[in-house]
N, C-alpha and C positions, 0 to 999 in steps of 0.2 A: 115558891118560887125557885127553882132549880139554882144553886150555887155553880160559879162558875170559878174554875182553879187554872192558874197558869204557871208554867214552868219559867224561872228566872234566871238570867245568867247576871251575876253579881261581880263587879272586878275586882277579885281576891285570888289569890294563888291557891286555888283549889280546882281540882277536877269537877267537882260536883256543882250541881246545879241546886234550886231551891224552890218549893212551891208555896205558892200565895193564894189569896183569894182576891178576886176582882168584883166590883159591882155587877149583878146578873144582868143588867139591863144594857148592858154595851153589846154593840156589833161583833158577834165573835168572830166574824170574816176580817174584821180591821183591826185585831187586838195585835196579832203576831207583830213585831218588830217597833212596838211602843215603848217609849221609855215609862218608867214606873219609879215610885219612892217606896221603898221598903223598911221596914224594921230588921234590922243586921246584929244579932246579938245585943250589945247593949247601945247600938248606935243606930243612925239612919243611914241608908245608902242608895244610890241610885241604881238600876237595874236595866236590861233591855229583855222584853217577853220574847221567848223564844218557841215556846208551844203553848197549845192548850190541853191541859190535863182531863181525863175522864174523870168522873165522881168515883171514889173507891174509899175504902176503910183505911184511912192516914193512920200509921202507926204513933204519929204525934200530933200536936194542935195546930193546926194551919193558920196561921194570922193573916188579917189583912192588909192590904198594900195600903199606904196614904193617899198615894194619887196616881191617876193614870193620866200621862201627858201626852208629849210629842211623838208622831210617828217618825222614827227614824230610818228603820229599813222594811224592805217588801219580804215575803216569805223565801224570795228566791235570796236573798241576801243571807238571812239566817241559815240556809241551807248551806251556802257557801262556807260560811262561817265555821259551821258544825265539821265538815269536812277537813278544813284548814287546822282548825283544833286538833282532830285526830291525826291527820299528816305529822304535824309539827312537835306532837307532843304537848303541847299547850294549854293550860287551863281555858276553858271555853272564856270565863268573865273576862280575864287580859286579853285573850284575842278579841272578843267583840268590841272591849275598851279601847283597844288600838286603834280602830277605824272610825269611833264617833267624833262627830265635830267638837270643839272644846266646851261650845255651850252646853253640851249633855251632861258634861260630867260635873260633879255636885260644887266643886271647887271651881268658881269662874273667876277667880281673882285674874286680871289682867297681866299679861306675862309682859314683864319688861323686854323680854330678849326677842319678842316676835318683829318680824322685819330688821332683823340685826345681823351684821357680818363680821367675824372675829378673823382678828392677825395673830400671829404668835411674834412677841416682841424679838428684836433683835439683840444678841451681845447681853442677855440676862442668866445669870448663872442658877441652874434649878436645883433647889434642896431640900430634902424631907418630904419627896412626894408620894403618894401611895401607889399600888398598881393600878389603879383605874387611872388617875391622873397622868402616867406616864405613859398608857396605852393613849389617852386622850390627846398628849402632846407627840406623840409617835404620828396619829393623824395629822397633827398640823404640819408636821416635819416633811410629808410627803404632798402638802398642800399650800398654796400661796395665800388662800383663804378659805375658811368655810363658814356656810350660812348656818343659821339656827338650826334649820330644818336638818341639814346634812347631818349635823352632830345628833343630834336625837335619832333620826335613822338608825345611826352606827352603834346605840344602845347607851348613849352617855346622858346622864340627867342634869337636869339645872344645878345640882348641889355640886357636881364634880366641876361643873363650868364656873360657877360662881367662885369657887375656892380659887381656880386659877386666876379669874380675873383680881379678886383681892389681893392675892401674891404678888400682884403685878406682872403676870406673863403675858397676858392676853389682851391686846387692843380689840375694844368696839367701835364698830361703825356701822351708820345706817346702811342700809340695804340697796340691792342693786338699783339703778335705774333702768327704765323701761329699754333704752337704747343703748348700746356702749359698743362705739366703733362699728357701727352695723350697716351692712351694704347687701341687700337683696332685691333680685329682679325676679317678680313673678313670668312664668311661662305656662302657656296652655299646651300639655303634653299627652300624649296618648300612646306612648311607647311600650308599655309592659303587657306579658302574656296575659294577664286577666283583665277586661275592662273593667271600668268604674261600678257597672251595674251587673256584674255577673259574679261578684265573689259568693262563693258557697258557704254552705255552715262547716267552715275547715279552719285550721291554722295556717298561716301562710308565713314563710321566709321572704323578709323583703331587702335582699343584700345590697340596695343600689348605693355606690360609693360615695357618692357627693351626698351632703345631708340637703343641699338648699332643692336638689332634684326630688329627694323623698317629701320635702314640704310643699313643692309644688304638686307632687302625686294627690298628697292629703288634701289640699286646696282643690282640684279638681272632683276628687271624690267626693268632697261635701258640697260642692255644685251640683253633680249627679243625684245626691240624695237629698236635694234641697236644704242643705244646711241642718239636717235635724238628724239628732239620734245618735253621735260621733264622738267617742271619749278617747283623748288622747293624752297618755302617760309619759312624763318628759323627767329626766333624772336631774333638772337642777330649776330653782327659780328663775333665774336668768334665761334660759330656754322659755321656760311658761310664757314670760314676760313677751319675748319676741314672738312665740307663735300667737299669742293674744293678740298683739299688735297685727300682724296680719292677717289672722282670720277677721278682725273686726274691720277690715278693710272690705270684706265681699258680704258678712253676714251679719243680721242683728243680734241673735239670741247666741251667743259667745258668752262662756262662764269661765272664770278664772278660781280656780281652789286650789290653795296651798295653806302650809301651817303660817307662813309669814303676813295673813290677812289676820285683821282681830277678829275676836269672838263673833262680833255683830255681822262682820261682813262674810264670814264663814257660814254661818248659819242661813243668813239671808240667801248665799248662793244655794246652800243645799235642799232649802226649800222651794225655791224657783226650778231649781232642775229637776227635781221631783213631781213638779206640776207642770212644766213647760219643757218639751222636747228641743234640744238644741246641740251646740258643740261645747264640749267639756273639756278643758285642758287643763291640766293638775300634774302634781307630784305625786309620790306613793300614796301619801294621805288622802288621795281621793278616787282611788281605784274601787272603793265599794260602795261610791255615792250611787243613790240608785236612780240614776238619770232616766227620765221618761223615755219610754219607744227606743231604747238604744239598739242601735243597728249594727254598729260594728267596736271593737275595741283595738287602739294601737298600743303598742309600746315600743317607744322610739328609744334608739340607741339600748337595745337589749342587753348589751353586753357589758353593760356600765356594772361596777362594782357595788354602786348605791343600791341596786335592786336586789341585792342579797341582804335584808335588812337583820340588824343587829339587837333591835330591841322585840322583847317579847311579844309575838308569836316567834321570832326569828325564822321570817319565810323568805321565799324566791319569789318575787313576782312573777317570772314565768309560770312558775305550778300555778300561781292564783290565777293568772290569765286563764290557766287551764280551765282550773274547776268553774270561771265564771262562762266560759264558752260551752262546757258540758250543762250546766245548768239553765243559761238562758240562749244556749243554742244560738249562738250569733258567730260570725268570721272575727279571728283573731288575727292581726298583722304583727309578726316580732321582725322589727328593722333595726338594721345598722351599717356601717360602713363595711365593716369586717364581721362576718357572724362569729357569736360565740362557739367554742368548742360543742358545749351540748346542743346547741340550736342546729349546729352544721350534722352532728351525729344524728339526730330528730330528723333533719332532712334525708340522709342516706338509709333511715330504717323507714322513710315515707310516713313518719307520724306528721309532718310537716309539708306543704307543699311549697314548692317553688313560685315567688311572685315577679322573677326575671329569669332570661333566659340564661344569662353571663353577665357575673361582676366584673365589667371591665376599668381597670384601671391604665392609662397612658402615660408614660413619661418621656417627656420630649429630649431633655438634656439632664443625665444624670452623672454625677462625680463623686466619687468616693476621696474623700482627704484622711489619710493616716495619722494619729496622734503622732506629735513629734518633741514638741515640747511647749509648754504654756505661752511663751512668748510669741513663737513662730505661728501657732494656732491663732492668735487675737490678730496678728499682722497680716494674716489669710483674711479675716473678718474684714479687717479694714480696708483691705485692694477690693475685696468682693463689693462693700458698699460706695465705693470710688468707682468702680466700673459700672454698675448696674441702676437702675432709675428707681426700682424699688424693691427692699429686701426686708424679709422677715426672717428674724433669728430665733430658732426654737430652742430655748435652753431648758436643760432637765432639773437644773439646782439653782440654789442661790448663793452658794458658797464663792470664796476666790478661787481655792482649787479643792477638787473632790478627796483626794487622798497624799499621804505622804507615804511612799514606800522605797525599798532598797531593789534594784534591779539585778544586783550580784547576790544576794543569800536570800531574797524573800520578805526581809523583815519589814512589817507594817506598822504605822503608828495607831495605837490602840487605847483605848479609856482604861485606865487603871482602876476605875471603880465599877463600872458596868459592861466593859470588852467591846463595846460599838466601836465603830472606826472613827478616826480623827478628821477633822476637815482643816485646811488651811484657811485663816482670815489674815484681812490685813486692815490696820488702823493706825492711823498718823504714818504713814509709810511703813510700819513695823509688822513683821508678820507673827502669828501666834497660832497655835493649835487649839481646836474647841471640839469637844465631842458632839455628834451630831444628834444626840438623845439627851442625856442629862446635864448637855451644857456646860460640863467642868472644863476650865481653861489651863492650856499647858505652854510652857516656854518651846517657842519654834527651834528645831534641831536642823541641822544642813546636813551631817554626817552619820552614817549609820552606828547606833550605839553597839552592834554585833560584829561588824566587819570594817567598818571605819571608811566604806565605800560612801561617795556624795549620794546622798537622797535624793529621788526625784518626784515630782508633782503630775497629779494626771487630771484632768477634767476642771471644769470653771462654770462659775455659774452665773445667773441673771445678772444679777447686781456689777459683777467684776465685767461683764460684756459691755454693759452700756455706760459704766465710769469710764472705761478705756478707750470706747469710739468717742464719746462726747469729749475727752481731753485731747485725743489724738486728730479728730477731724474738725475742719472750719465749721462754725454753727449752721452756714448754710446747708449743710450736709445733714445735719441733725434730722430733717423731716423724711430722708430717704430712706430711713430704716426704722425697723420697730422690733423688739424685744420681747418674747412673751415666754411664759413657762409650757410646759407640755401641758399641763392640766387647764390651760388659759386658750389652749388651741382649739378652737370651734369655727367653722366656715363662716358661720351665720354672726360671729361676734368680733372676728379680725378680719374679714373681707378676704380678697385674693391678692398676690404678689406675685411679680414677675422673677423673682428668685427668692427660694425659701432656703435656710441654712439650719440644719439639723445637728446642734451640737453634742456629742457624746450619750448617745443612748444606751450605748453598753453600761451605763452603771446599774440597770436593772439585773445584769447577769452575776453582780457582786453578791446578789442576796439569794440563799438557798432556799428557792420555792420550786415546786413541780411546774409551777404556771411561768417561769422566768422566760423562756423563749417565746411562749406565747404574748407575754407583755412585750417583748422585744420586738417582735415581728410587727407589732401594731405602733410601737415607738417609730420605728422606720417608715411607716407606709402612711401614718393617718397624715404628716405634713401635705401630703400629694393633695389633699381636700383643698388647700388653700392655695396651691401651686399652679401660676399661669405656665412657664417654661422651663426656668432651670431651679435644678433639686441638687443641694449638695449635703453630703452627709459626712461628719466628723467620727468616723468609727475604725477600730481596728479588728472588725469583724468582717471584711469585706467578701471573705469567702462566704461568709453566711448571708449574708445581703443578696450577693450575685447569685445565688443558689434558686433564689424563687423570684429572678428578675430577667426576663428573658425578651429581646428584640422589643424594647421599649415596655412590657407590660409587666405587672406584678402578677404573681401567679398565686392569688390568694385560696383558691381550690386546693393547688397541689400542697401548699403549707397546712393548711386545715387536716388534709389527708395524712400526711407525715406526723402530725402531732397525734393523731388518733391513734395510729401504729404505735407511736413510743409509748404513749398513757396506757394502750391496752397490753402491750408487753409486760410494761413496769407495774400492772396491776393499780391502776389510778383513778381518781374520779375522771370522765363519768364512768369507768366502768365497773366501779363499786360503790356500793350504798354503803353510808357512814352515820354515826351517830356519836357527836361530841360531847364528852360529861365533863362538866367542871364543878369542882368542890372548893369551898373556902371555909377555912377551919379555924376557930379561935382558941378552944383548950385541948381539943383531940388531937393527937399524934398522928401524922401522914403515914408512917407506916401502918398502924391500925386501921386507917380508913381504906388503905389500898388492900389489905386480908379481906375485909369485908366486900370491897367491890368486885375483887376477883372470884370470890366466891358465889357472890350473886349473877355475876357474868359467864360463869365458866363454860357455857355453850357457845360464846361469841368469839371471836379473834380479835384479839388487841393489836392495832396496828401503829398506836404510839402511847407511852405512859411516860408520864413527867411529873417528878414529886419535888415539891420544895418545901420551905419551913411551915407554911399556911395555906397551902394550894395543892390540889393533885387535879391533873388534866389526864383524860383518857380521849383515843379514837378509838371505836368500835366498828367493825364489819359486821352487817348485818345481810342475808339473803331475803327471807320473806316477810312482809308486812307485820306478819303477826308477831314477830322478835320484838317489835317496838313496845310490846307490851309490857318486856321487862324492865324497860325505864321509865315507864310510867308507874308501876308497881314499886319501882324504887326510890322514885321522885317522892312520892306519896309517904313510903316509910322512913325517909333520911329526914323528910324536911319537916319533920315534928320535932327533931332536935333544934334547940336555939342557938347552938354552937355551929351549925353548920350550914352554909346556904348553897344550894345545887344549881347548876345552870344545864340544860339541856339545847343541842343545837343539832338538827337534821341536816346532812350533807352541808357539812360547814364550809365557809368560804375559803379557810384556811386551817391548815394544822397546826 
């Protein structure tokens, strides 16, 4: 009987695949995509069969697999995984391993962090942290909390997370409830260009500003498709829970999949969805779950930073959605209140089609409040709460004051250890300064150390606002307002308010990033999704705000057009293709590594280079896809050195 050979992807940091023999009585048409246990070097590994090999005279002895087990992927998912591995220069074994459910992996010990949410503790002084620990702390400083899945998606492992917990820097709580201050009303709507039953095999941009209207559209779409074959990707577990609750009101076969489910629940969903078509709602980890008879894929909030995954294979979800569209020949909808710059450029190039005629955002009453001083701003907030029936205050930070600076000479309070700016904090009625990154504390100063001028404070955060309002208002008014961070601002989680106040979105412009103006525009625009009538912005950027608001309408298209022109003129993404190369070194001097790197990539343009004591970082510009082979060759060569750790990222989220 003829022997049966298969090509197996094993989850190791190698670009190679491996050939094994499997029992010849197996059905060849049902082998690809199955899990196998294989001998690998001196140990046992799991792998996924990615192809059947024609018998030939192999140069080495072919070993037998230990076992052929569950079906995990179909051939279509395997083809997509190969394309993803090639495009992102990622080892095929690690690429496959990213998408398999936890049960498939060899080590199935229950993860104690599943279903947990993490908070950065207040007033802790950070000492002796590694570079990776500091990066995770920086991520927490941008968020009020992070789920375990969000932390993993940004490329941080359990070891780094656990080390910060043991040091007492992070607080662990149970995950989100299904609903959280949730208010939603379903409506039957048919107002978009493409009726539910006429979507072609194309990619569509759905830039409906109000998230609840997008949810209505998806429910109506599912009704037309009779609840079968719809996959919705969402950026957070919280939104997954809300969508699952709403869809379950109308349909029976609704599946929920994310990394916060336990191993058994995950695998049950995976198997059931492969066998019975339905509505699949999940986070990024669900995107290659082979839902039976898939008719349409939806990527909700396509502009979310979560969709640029930091863990190998470091892919962009929109690129993966494109591969799925091409392989499975299904329509894809990319949705958001404000399209990403990349999606808008694709729309202009007619690579994607519009699902709406115009993204209309109306403002009934807009008022710009310039910053004057801390106390006056807070008292204005108090008067707004006293005057209006229901007020939502959107705060962008959690400190007392954002910065301490001199208006005369420009001096600013910065950390002596890491150079990060210092924020003003209040404890027992006494002010002090604290670094936003390394948490080092300093004594508060009221006069400029350079010129003696009285220092000014700017910006204030969520805690300060809540504390002030509850202290200065009678308790009967406490239910008249709510304070949320900009990251908590979701129509489907906070509801609608008569008056919305956006406090100091300008802080984004303080950080040198070519996306700062885009982020600022989103910060000043998205609070309108929860505003019924009055919108007040505390900002000193009135000219920039009013530039894109005319006759009570937000000119989203005009902003995106201008942003594209600016980036094109400055040769910035999405008008260039880049690869970020990062090398960590233990014993080899970085200047020697630098010489070797520049000689290997001498044909490519370096647009950024950064050398430190134990790390080198480069961003290279490339034009042709075949030029990425240089990086694969480099990775294979240099990764053999145990003193070096190499990381590659194609089209990185930031430089």
